[in-house]
KESE-368922 format. One record per residue (C-alpha): x, y, z; residue in three letters; residue number from 1; chain. Coordinates in nm, 4 decimals, m for minus. Layout:
! KESE-368922
SITE          u          v          w   type   seq   mol
SITE          X          Y          Z    ALA   NUM     A
...
//
This chain:
! KESE-368922
SITE          u          v          w   type   seq   mol
SITE    12.6003     7.1140    11.6365    UNK     1     A
SITE    12.5844     7.4036    11.3874    UNK     2     A
SITE    12.4166     7.1900    11.1225    UNK     3     A
SITE    12.1661     7.0675    11.3823    UNK     4     A
SITE    12.0753     7.4268    11.4712    UNK     5     A
SITE    12.0388     7.5163    11.1036    UNK     6     A
SITE    11.8169     7.2130    11.0466    UNK     7     A
SITE    11.6082     7.3111    11.3476    UNK     8     A
SITE    11.5707     7.6663    11.2206    UNK     9     A
SITE    11.4816     7.5395    10.8732    UNK    10     A
SITE    11.2141     7.3132    11.0155    UNK    11     A
SITE    11.0804     7.5918    11.2383    UNK    12     A
SITE    11.0658     7.8310    10.9439    UNK    13     A
SITE    10.8888     7.5679    10.7351    UNK    14     A
SITE    10.6311     7.5183    11.0098    UNK    15     A
SITE    10.5752     7.8927    11.0388    UNK    16     A
SITE    10.5435     7.9352    10.6627    UNK    17     A
SITE    10.2999     7.6466    10.6429    UNK    18     A
SITE    10.0914     7.8000    10.9200    UNK    19     A
SITE    10.0976     8.1355    10.7406    UNK    20     A
SITE     9.9835     7.9735    10.4147    UNK    21     A
SITE     9.7022     7.7947    10.5960    UNK    22     A
SITE     9.5970     8.1162    10.7667    UNK    23     A
SITE     9.5967     8.3037    10.4366    UNK    24     A
SITE     9.3831     8.0328    10.2783    UNK    25     A
SITE     9.1401     8.0573    10.5666    UNK    26     A
SITE     9.1278     8.4358    10.5406    UNK    27     A
SITE     9.0296     8.4191    10.1738    UNK    28     A
SITE     8.7417     8.1942    10.2760    UNK    29     A
SITE     8.5921     8.4543    10.5139    UNK    30     A
SITE     8.2514     8.5596    10.3771    UNK    31     A
SITE     8.2404     8.9050    10.2252    UNK    32     A
SITE     8.1045     9.1773    10.4522    UNK    33     A
SITE     8.1812     8.9734    10.7632    UNK    34     A
SITE     8.2039     9.2017    11.0650    UNK    35     A
SITE     8.4869     9.1003    11.2931    UNK    36     A
SITE     8.4205     8.7281    11.2372    UNK    37     A
SITE     8.4816     8.5047    11.5346    UNK    38     A
SITE     8.5657     8.1407    11.5632    UNK    39     A
SITE     8.7798     7.9564    11.3142    UNK    40     A
SITE     8.9910     8.1405    11.0605    UNK    41     A
SITE     9.1942     8.4608    11.0770    UNK    42     A
SITE     9.0035     8.7690    11.1913    UNK    43     A
SITE     9.0583     9.1059    11.3519    UNK    44     A
SITE     9.0359     9.0771    11.7297    UNK    45     A
SITE     8.9768     9.4086    11.9043    UNK    46     A
SITE     9.2099     9.4951    12.1906    UNK    47     A
SITE     9.0774     9.7178    12.4694    UNK    48     A
SITE     9.3000    10.0249    12.4713    UNK    49     A
SITE     9.1031    10.2086    12.7377    UNK    50     A
SITE     9.1060    10.5217    12.5198    UNK    51     A
SITE     8.7672    10.5365    12.3423    UNK    52     A
SITE     8.7974    10.9106    12.2841    UNK    53     A
SITE     9.1148    10.8811    12.0755    UNK    54     A
SITE     9.1471    10.8213    11.7021    UNK    55     A
SITE     9.4657    10.6354    11.6231    UNK    56     A
SITE     9.5942    10.7133    11.2738    UNK    57     A
SITE     9.9530    10.6450    11.3794    UNK    58     A
SITE    10.0535    10.2788    11.4195    UNK    59     A
SITE    10.3929    10.1110    11.4514    UNK    60     A
SITE    10.3858     9.7317    11.4751    UNK    61     A
SITE    10.7135     9.5994    11.6161    UNK    62     A
SITE    10.6089     9.2349    11.6563    UNK    63     A
SITE    10.3078     9.0207    11.7389    UNK    64     A
SITE    10.3496     9.1282    12.1005    UNK    65     A
SITE    10.4731     9.4887    12.0763    UNK    66     A
SITE    10.2993     9.7811    11.9071    UNK    67     A
SITE    10.2672    10.1580    11.9431    UNK    68     A
SITE     9.9693    10.3762    11.8484    UNK    69     A
SITE     9.9491    10.7562    11.8309    UNK    70     A
SITE     9.6468    10.9765    11.7829    UNK    71     A
SITE     9.4302    11.2679    11.8811    UNK    72     A
SITE     9.4667    11.4570    12.2049    UNK    73     A
SITE     9.8415    11.3934    12.2102    UNK    74     A
SITE     9.7762    11.0276    12.2907    UNK    75     A
SITE    10.0470    10.7616    12.2603    UNK    76     A
SITE     9.9907    10.4047    12.3842    UNK    77     A
SITE    10.2204    10.1030    12.3883    UNK    78     A
SITE    10.1639     9.7314    12.4403    UNK    79     A
SITE    10.4255     9.4617    12.4961    UNK    80     A
SITE    10.1882     9.1695    12.5589    UNK    81     A
SITE     9.9954     9.1433    12.2364    UNK    82     A
SITE     9.7363     9.4039    12.3283    UNK    83     A
SITE     9.6208     9.2508    12.6558    UNK    84     A
SITE     9.7321     9.5682    12.8337    UNK    85     A
SITE     9.8180     9.9150    12.7078    UNK    86     A
SITE    10.0365    10.1710    12.8806    UNK    87     A
SITE     9.9592    10.5381    12.8328    UNK    88     A
SITE    10.2972    10.6855    12.7416    UNK    89     A
SITE    10.1703    11.0154    12.6049    UNK    90     A
SITE    10.4219    11.3012    12.6165    UNK    91     A
SITE    10.3488    11.5454    12.9017    UNK    92     A
SITE    10.1694    11.8593    12.7900    UNK    93     A
SITE    10.0843    11.7194    12.4465    UNK    94     A
SITE     9.7069    11.7311    12.4870    UNK    95     A
SITE     9.6647    11.9909    12.2120    UNK    96     A
SITE     9.8764    11.7985    11.9604    UNK    97     A
SITE     9.7406    11.5704    11.6897    UNK    98     A
SITE     9.9718    11.2730    11.6418    UNK    99     A
SITE     9.9274    11.1147    11.2983    UNK   100     A
SITE    10.2371    10.8984    11.2655    UNK   101     A
SITE    10.4631    10.6895    11.4878    UNK   102     A
SITE    10.7728    10.4928    11.3878    UNK   103     A
SITE    10.9107    10.2489    11.6457    UNK   104     A
SITE    11.2396    10.0633    11.6386    UNK   105     A
SITE    11.1579     9.8359    11.9338    UNK   106     A
SITE    10.9695     9.8409    12.2648    UNK   107     A
SITE    11.1723    10.1339    12.3969    UNK   108     A
SITE    11.2620    10.3582    12.1015    UNK   109     A
SITE    11.0006    10.5440    11.9006    UNK   110     A
SITE    10.9484    10.8709    11.7109    UNK   111     A
SITE    10.6099    11.0448    11.6789    UNK   112     A
SITE    10.4908    11.3181    11.4438    UNK   113     A
SITE    10.2365    11.5839    11.5339    UNK   114     A
SITE    10.0670    11.7581    11.2412    UNK   115     A
SITE     9.9353    12.1050    11.1823    UNK   116     A
SITE    10.0229    12.4474    11.0549    UNK   117     A
SITE    10.3331    12.6199    11.1851    UNK   118     A
SITE    10.4470    12.5115    11.5292    UNK   119     A
SITE    10.1751    12.2467    11.5567    UNK   120     A
SITE    10.3991    12.0259    11.3396    UNK   121     A
SITE    10.6522    11.8638    11.5718    UNK   122     A
SITE    10.8637    11.5503    11.6120    UNK   123     A
SITE    10.9267    11.3865    11.9493    UNK   124     A
SITE    11.1458    11.0890    12.0392    UNK   125     A
SITE    11.1653    10.8466    12.3319    UNK   126     A
SITE    11.4427    10.6033    12.4246    UNK   127     A
SITE    11.2814    10.4595    12.7375    UNK   128     A
SITE    10.9461    10.3237    12.6270    UNK   129     A
SITE    10.7707    10.6579    12.6577    UNK   130     A
SITE    10.8702    10.7316    13.0164    UNK   131     A
SITE    11.0322    11.0497    12.8859    UNK   132     A
SITE    11.0149    11.2331    12.5542    UNK   133     A
SITE    11.2419    11.4850    12.3826    UNK   134     A
SITE    11.1118    11.7293    12.1229    UNK   135     A
SITE    11.3619    11.7046    11.8379    UNK   136     A
SITE    11.1887    11.9257    11.5808    UNK   137     A
SITE    10.9375    12.2093    11.5885    UNK   138     A
SITE    10.8311    12.3674    11.2621    UNK   139     A
SITE    10.8708    12.7441    11.2584    UNK   140     A
SITE    10.7623    12.8059    10.8992    UNK   141     A
SITE    10.3918    12.9040    10.8927    UNK   142     A
SITE    10.3700    12.7799    10.5338    UNK   143     A
SITE    10.4721    12.4217    10.6252    UNK   144     A
SITE    10.2409    12.1430    10.7375    UNK   145     A
SITE    10.4005    11.8042    10.8037    UNK   146     A
SITE    10.2027    11.4889    10.7205    UNK   147     A
SITE    10.4118    11.1732    10.7464    UNK   148     A
SITE    10.7328    11.0231    10.8822    UNK   149     A
SITE    10.9361    10.7189    10.7744    UNK   150     A
SITE    11.2702    10.5490    10.8412    UNK   151     A
SITE    11.5080    10.3497    10.6226    UNK   152     A
SITE    11.6810    10.1996    10.9275    UNK   153     A
SITE    11.7368    10.2875    11.2924    UNK   154     A
SITE    11.9323    10.6001    11.2008    UNK   155     A
SITE    11.8147    10.7420    10.8691    UNK   156     A
SITE    11.4670    10.8817    10.8235    UNK   157     A
SITE    11.2554    11.1481    10.6522    UNK   158     A
SITE    10.9466    11.3547    10.7203    UNK   159     A
SITE    10.7453    11.5361    10.4553    UNK   160     A
SITE    10.5509    11.8614    10.4520    UNK   161     A
SITE    10.2896    11.9874    10.2116    UNK   162     A
SITE    10.4411    12.2114     9.9452    UNK   163     A
SITE    10.6220    12.5255    10.0563    UNK   164     A
SITE    10.6890    12.7780     9.7809    UNK   165     A
SITE    10.5648    12.5311     9.5215    UNK   166     A
SITE    10.7534    12.2151     9.6265    UNK   167     A
SITE    10.7097    11.9416     9.8844    UNK   168     A
SITE    10.9465    11.9953    10.1772    UNK   169     A
SITE    11.1547    11.7064    10.3125    UNK   170     A
SITE    11.3155    11.6805    10.6570    UNK   171     A
SITE    11.6046    11.4403    10.7085    UNK   172     A
SITE    11.7627    11.2733    11.0097    UNK   173     A
SITE    12.0784    11.0621    11.0315    UNK   174     A
SITE    12.0715    10.9946    11.4058    UNK   175     A
SITE    11.7419    10.8175    11.4629    UNK   176     A
SITE    11.5320    11.1301    11.4857    UNK   177     A
SITE    11.7366    11.3139    11.7475    UNK   178     A
SITE    11.8123    11.5986    11.5061    UNK   179     A
SITE    11.6568    11.7071    11.1755    UNK   180     A
SITE    11.7459    11.9290    10.8806    UNK   181     A
SITE    11.5484    12.0516    10.5800    UNK   182     A
SITE    11.6832    11.9060    10.2571    UNK   183     A
SITE    11.7455    12.1316     9.9560    UNK   184     A
SITE    11.4488    12.1287     9.7171    UNK   185     A
SITE    11.6474    12.1499     9.3929    UNK   186     A
SITE    11.5723    11.7861     9.3150    UNK   187     A
SITE    11.2005    11.8087     9.3949    UNK   188     A
SITE    10.9542    11.8493     9.1040    UNK   189     A
SITE    10.7106    12.1369     9.1167    UNK   190     A
SITE    10.3844    12.0640     9.2947    UNK   191     A
SITE    10.0530    12.0887     9.1160    UNK   192     A
SITE     9.8037    12.3533     9.2163    UNK   193     A
SITE     9.6338    12.2344     9.5350    UNK   194     A
SITE     9.8573    11.9277     9.5702    UNK   195     A
SITE     9.9287    11.8004     9.9218    UNK   196     A
SITE     9.9749    11.4865    10.1295    UNK   197     A
SITE     9.7096    11.3212    10.3438    UNK   198     A
SITE     9.7905    11.2698    10.7116    UNK   199     A
SITE     9.5398    10.9844    10.7312    UNK   200     A
SITE     9.7419    10.6783    10.8280    UNK   201     A
SITE    10.1117    10.7587    10.8516    UNK   202     A
SITE    10.1562    10.5914    10.5120    UNK   203     A
SITE    10.1878    10.8848    10.2727    UNK   204     A
SITE    10.5668    10.8502    10.2959    UNK   205     A
SITE    10.7147    10.4978    10.2900    UNK   206     A
SITE    11.0500    10.3291    10.2334    UNK   207     A
SITE    11.1882     9.9992    10.1083    UNK   208     A
SITE    11.5539     9.9136    10.1481    UNK   209     A
SITE    11.8345    10.1556    10.2378    UNK   210     A
SITE    11.7627    10.4433     9.9957    UNK   211     A
SITE    11.4240    10.4188     9.8199    UNK   212     A
SITE    11.1301    10.6280     9.9389    UNK   213     A
SITE    10.7877    10.7107     9.7927    UNK   214     A
SITE    10.5533    11.0018     9.8623    UNK   215     A
SITE    10.1764    10.9942     9.7976    UNK   216     A
SITE     9.9785    11.3022     9.6910    UNK   217     A
SITE     9.6254    11.4226     9.6319    UNK   218     A
SITE     9.4058    11.7287     9.6203    UNK   219     A
SITE     9.5160    11.8218     9.2679    UNK   220     A
SITE     9.4127    11.7498     8.9084    UNK   221     A
SITE     9.6204    11.4287     8.9152    UNK   222     A
SITE     9.6906    11.1946     9.2070    UNK   223     A
SITE    10.0635    11.1263     9.1976    UNK   224     A
SITE    10.3360    10.9194     9.3594    UNK   225     A
SITE    10.6845    11.0709     9.3881    UNK   226     A
SITE    10.9896    10.8426     9.4155    UNK   227     A
SITE    11.3428    10.9060     9.5365    UNK   228     A
SITE    11.6285    10.6540     9.5121    UNK   229     A
SITE    11.8750    10.8654     9.7107    UNK   230     A
SITE    11.7019    10.9195    10.0458    UNK   231     A
SITE    11.5009    11.2188     9.9403    UNK   232     A
SITE    11.7506    11.4387     9.7572    UNK   233     A
SITE    11.6123    11.3939     9.4048    UNK   234     A
SITE    11.2609    11.2866     9.3051    UNK   235     A
SITE    11.0554    11.1837     9.0031    UNK   236     A
SITE    10.6765    11.2132     8.9865    UNK   237     A
SITE    10.4311    10.9703     8.8254    UNK   238     A
SITE    10.0567    11.0007     8.7731    UNK   239     A
SITE     9.8325    10.7279     8.9146    UNK   240     A
SITE     9.4819    10.6220     8.8096    UNK   241     A
SITE     9.3360    10.6935     9.1556    UNK   242     A
SITE     9.0570    10.9534     9.1931    UNK   243     A
SITE     9.1764    11.3158     9.1692    UNK   244     A
SITE     9.0534    11.6621     9.0854    UNK   245     A
SITE     8.9250    11.7509     9.4324    UNK   246     A
SITE     9.0856    11.8382     9.7692    UNK   247     A
SITE     8.9318    11.5228     9.9199    UNK   248     A
SITE     9.0680    11.2806     9.6564    UNK   249     A
SITE     9.4019    11.1206     9.5933    UNK   250     A
SITE     9.6504    10.8577     9.7070    UNK   251     A
SITE     9.6280    10.8194    10.0842    UNK   252     A
SITE     9.8616    10.5262    10.1521    UNK   253     A
SITE    10.1452    10.3289     9.9959    UNK   254     A
SITE    10.3131     9.9967    10.0707    UNK   255     A
SITE    10.6198     9.8457     9.9011    UNK   256     A
SITE    10.7348     9.4888     9.9648    UNK   257     A
SITE    11.0607     9.5575     9.7797    UNK   258     A
SITE    11.2058     9.8252     9.5522    UNK   259     A
SITE    10.9793     9.7252     9.2632    UNK   260     A
SITE    10.6427     9.6030     9.3882    UNK   261     A
SITE    10.4089     9.8514     9.5483    UNK   262     A
SITE    10.0439     9.9217     9.6230    UNK   263     A
SITE     9.8559    10.2500     9.6400    UNK   264     A
SITE     9.5118    10.3031     9.7942    UNK   265     A
SITE     9.2924    10.6063     9.8500    UNK   266     A
SITE     8.9898    10.7575     9.6831    UNK   267     A
SITE     8.7555    11.0253     9.8192    UNK   268     A
SITE     8.7469    11.0424    10.1979    UNK   269     A
SITE     8.3990    11.2002    10.2104    UNK   270     A
SITE     8.1557    10.9255    10.3193    UNK   271     A
SITE     7.8844    11.0395    10.0784    UNK   272     A
SITE     8.1132    11.0237     9.7742    UNK   273     A
SITE     8.1997    10.7104     9.5723    UNK   274     A
SITE     8.5608    10.6025     9.5273    UNK   275     A
SITE     8.5973    10.4073     9.2039    UNK   276     A
SITE     8.9466    10.2924     9.1075    UNK   277     A
SITE     9.0664    10.3466     9.4637    UNK   278     A
SITE     9.3631    10.1098     9.4325    UNK   279     A
SITE     9.6591    10.0672     9.1986    UNK   280     A
SITE     9.9767     9.8601     9.1750    UNK   281     A
SITE    10.3270     9.8932     9.0359    UNK   282     A
SITE    10.5956     9.6405     8.9522    UNK   283     A
SITE    10.8618     9.8860     8.8378    UNK   284     A
SITE    10.9225    10.0905     9.1511    UNK   285     A
SITE    10.6466    10.3399     9.0807    UNK   286     A
SITE    10.7454    10.4435     8.7284    UNK   287     A
SITE    10.4053    10.3191     8.6108    UNK   288     A
SITE    10.0816    10.2405     8.7979    UNK   289     A
SITE     9.7997    10.0121     8.6880    UNK   290     A
SITE     9.4489    10.0288     8.8329    UNK   291     A
SITE     9.3124     9.7271     9.0162    UNK   292     A
SITE     9.0761     9.5197     8.8035    UNK   293     A
SITE     8.8513     9.4906     9.1096    UNK   294     A
SITE     8.9165     9.7737     9.3528    UNK   295     A
SITE     8.8018     9.8082     9.7141    UNK   296     A
SITE     8.4377     9.9259     9.7200    UNK   297     A
SITE     8.5130    10.2498     9.9059    UNK   298     A
SITE     8.7844    10.4884    10.0210    UNK   299     A
SITE     9.0802    10.3175    10.1894    UNK   300     A
SITE     9.3404    10.4994    10.3982    UNK   301     A
SITE     9.5890    10.2248    10.4934    UNK   302     A
SITE     9.7607     9.9311    10.3238    UNK   303     A
SITE    10.0192     9.6664    10.4192    UNK   304     A
SITE    10.1677     9.3555    10.2627    UNK   305     A
SITE    10.1124     9.0368    10.4609    UNK   306     A
SITE    10.4376     8.8978    10.6059    UNK   307     A
SITE    10.6483     8.6759    10.3787    UNK   308     A
SITE    10.3965     8.6946    10.0950    UNK   309     A
SITE    10.4607     8.8145     9.7415    UNK   310     A
SITE    10.0924     8.8450     9.6559    UNK   311     A
SITE     9.8802     8.9088     9.9674    UNK   312     A
SITE     9.8029     9.2439    10.1292    UNK   313     A
SITE     9.5373     9.4171    10.3392    UNK   314     A
SITE     9.3781     9.7584    10.2843    UNK   315     A
SITE     9.1725     9.9300    10.5543    UNK   316     A
SITE     8.9384    10.2251    10.5818    UNK   317     A
SITE     8.6394    10.3520    10.7787    UNK   318     A
SITE     8.4032    10.1058    10.6093    UNK   319     A
SITE     8.6093     9.7882    10.6111    UNK   320     A
SITE     8.9119     9.5744    10.5364    UNK   321     A
SITE     8.9922     9.4335    10.1934    UNK   322     A
SITE     9.2260     9.1498    10.0996    UNK   323     A
SITE     9.4215     9.0930     9.7810    UNK   324     A
SITE     9.5876     8.7595     9.7061    UNK   325     A
SITE     9.7103     8.8522     9.3574    UNK   326     A
SITE     9.9381     9.1476     9.4361    UNK   327     A
SITE     9.6714     9.4124     9.4015    UNK   328     A
SITE     9.4961     9.3021     9.0829    UNK   329     A
SITE     9.1736     9.2274     9.2699    UNK   330     A
SITE     9.0468     9.3109     9.6186    UNK   331     A
SITE     8.7755     9.1510     9.8306    UNK   332     A
SITE     8.6119     9.2868    10.1465    UNK   333     A
SITE     8.6652     9.0538    10.4438    UNK   334     A
SITE     8.5600     9.2755    10.7363    UNK   335     A
SITE     8.3406     9.5843    10.7820    UNK   336     A
SITE     8.4962     9.7254    11.1001    UNK   337     A
SITE     8.6390    10.0789    11.0906    UNK   338     A
SITE     9.0177    10.1187    11.0787    UNK   339     A
SITE     9.2439    10.3962    10.9488    UNK   340     A
SITE     9.5824    10.2254    10.9322    UNK   341     A
SITE     9.7388     9.8792    10.9219    UNK   342     A
SITE    10.0910     9.7446    10.9776    UNK   343     A
SITE    10.2446     9.3954    10.9673    UNK   344     A
SITE    10.5667     9.2477    11.1100    UNK   345     A
SITE    10.8049     8.9718    10.9984    UNK   346     A
SITE    10.6921     8.7417    11.2828    UNK   347     A
SITE    10.3442     8.7222    11.1253    UNK   348     A
SITE    10.1884     8.9969    11.3337    UNK   349     A
SITE     9.9360     9.2322    11.1707    UNK   350     A
SITE     9.7777     9.5234    11.3580    UNK   351     A
SITE     9.5124     9.7815    11.2670    UNK   352     A
SITE     9.4029    10.1013    11.4410    UNK   353     A
SITE     9.1435    10.3731    11.4011    UNK   354     A
SITE     8.8596    10.5714    11.5539    UNK   355     A
SITE     8.7108    10.5398    11.9053    UNK   356     A
SITE     9.0312    10.3868    12.0416    UNK   357     A
SITE     9.0016    10.0860    11.8104    UNK   358     A
SITE     9.3108     9.8677    11.7850    UNK   359     A
SITE     9.3013     9.5096    11.6633    UNK   360     A
SITE     9.5423     9.2266    11.5903    UNK   361     A
SITE     9.4917     8.9641    11.3222    UNK   362     A
SITE     9.4261     8.6369    11.5028    UNK   363     A
SITE     9.4265     8.2882    11.3575    UNK   364     A
//
């Protein structure tokens, strides 16, 4: 009986992988500059969130059916039916908060980050699908401004603030976001003048595995990526080839498919400014970064590896979605809809979110 179940699972996995490969092939065939293409082939399908006034820069994809989004006006929405219906689970009294990141463990447990100077930076957690929320952290340092949140597992996570007294500040939790503490900054390199993180997509702080975490920076003479292999206690900094030298330029988002292979996207977020070399890749855990041979044509704020692929990923921004099928060496625009962030799940679900309440799922 056991061998029969294993054979069944093997066949099911083979079918799923074959379907994924076929979908990827079809996606590469989508004409460049296609706007939300319909019909055959994978495409972004917009889901009506009923919140056109919100901009969702926070996105947590749990599965093809379950996702959370967080955005302006203290808005948090959740779907458990693939986007057919969305439940407003915004924390009471949060209308003045700007949520820029959400990390969800399942359909019931999630942690959201509000950004801003001083007490505007907060962390809230729910264990009942958003029916109730508990504020687990409120920043009391007027010099701190928190940008991003990430988790290694259901218990251990970090949040990062722009530099305080010359170094990036890191918050740590070991109980799923119920309590937080500021980590010592002895192992953090000095920040450059003007260096900060971008709270654009919830992807300026990302993890892979149980201990590795990367932090993206900009606004300084060099756009850097910082890496820690011990859950944020000690860090090393590496320059990237992405645009720098201006408060609007830098690395806006990172994605790692394992400890070694990562992607960085960004550029200049001002719509009237070009963003050459707005993507880079690493195969050594961020010790070195190489520019894409063919980069996205404009600023990109979010990036995610496609499920179960070693070479395919999506990057999104206000002017479109780009696809790479060679691990970040070259990128090609496959959609011109506006999105700020993107996230994919092991069951072949990919979601994107952005301005005017836009949330979409990749459909085949």
